[in-house]
N, C-alpha and C positions, 0 to 999 in steps of 0.2 A: 428383571428380578429390581422393582420399584427401588427409592434411595429411604423411602421408611423402611424397609423389609433388608435392604442392604445395612441399614444406618440398625435396627436392630440387630442382626445378625453380628457383627463386626462387636458390638459392643457386648454382647453376652457371651460369644465367643471370647476378646481378648482384656473388655473391662466390667470392673466390679464398680464404677464410680456413676452415676447419675448424672452428675457434673462434666462429667469426661464424655457421655452418654449423647448429651447435649451438643456435645462443642464437635464430634464426630457426624452429627444428622446435619449441624450448620454446614459441615466441609464437606461433606457429599453433595446436599444440596447444591452448594457452590459450585460442586466439580462437575455436574450434571442436574440443571432444572431446566425443563425444556423453555420455559416462559425469557430466562434468561439466557438461553442460547438463541432463542428468536433475537430479543435485545441486540444479544450481541452480535449475529450475524448481519442485522442491517445496520448498526452501525459500523461494521467491516466494508460495509456495502459504499455507506456516506464516505465515508473516510477513503474510498478505494475512488471513488467518482471526482472527490475532491483533489484529491492528487493526481488523477486522472488531467480533471481541467487544467492544474496546476500547470501538469509536464505539457498537456498541448499549446497552451496559452507559450510556454516557455521554446516550445519547435517550435511556432509559429512567427514570433517574434525574432530570432534566429534567424528564420525561414525567408521574414522579409527583409533583415539586413544584410545578409547574404545578399537577395537580389536587388537591392540602391547601387550596393559595393558593386557588383559584376557588370548591371548591368549601366545605371548611372554614372556612375565614379570608375567605371574600366579598370576596376583593381582588380588583378590576376590573384587564382585561388590563394597563394601562399603568404601573401600580402592579407587577403582575409581573414584567413589563417593565425596569421601574427594578431592582428586587429581584435578578435574576437573570444583569442584564446582558444580556441580549436580546432582538430585536430585537420592536417588537407584533408584525406580522407574523408571525414564529413563535409567537408565546406563540397568539394567535388559529387558526394552521394547530394547532396538535397541541388545542385545545380541542375545536372545530370538525371534524374528520379523525381524530384520533386515542384523545380521551375520546367524538367523537358528542355534544357536550351541544349 
């Protein structure tokens, strides 16, 4: 059933007021309008990409800091953890799996 038919059915079944009928149609169109759905999907993808980039940059920044602290400054995992305010396990994971040390 498309939006118009659904709107007409609901208004005939439950409403007797043409103003309410228009309101019902607008609400139904908002609930599922293919164009609106596509636009929302595209906006969601853009937002997801933005968040992914932000997270990736943050992860890269933390990875870089850990690398400098561990290799250049000779800090241990506990010291790095305390300085960066992240769990020791995270520091160890980055050193082992991402820096391959």
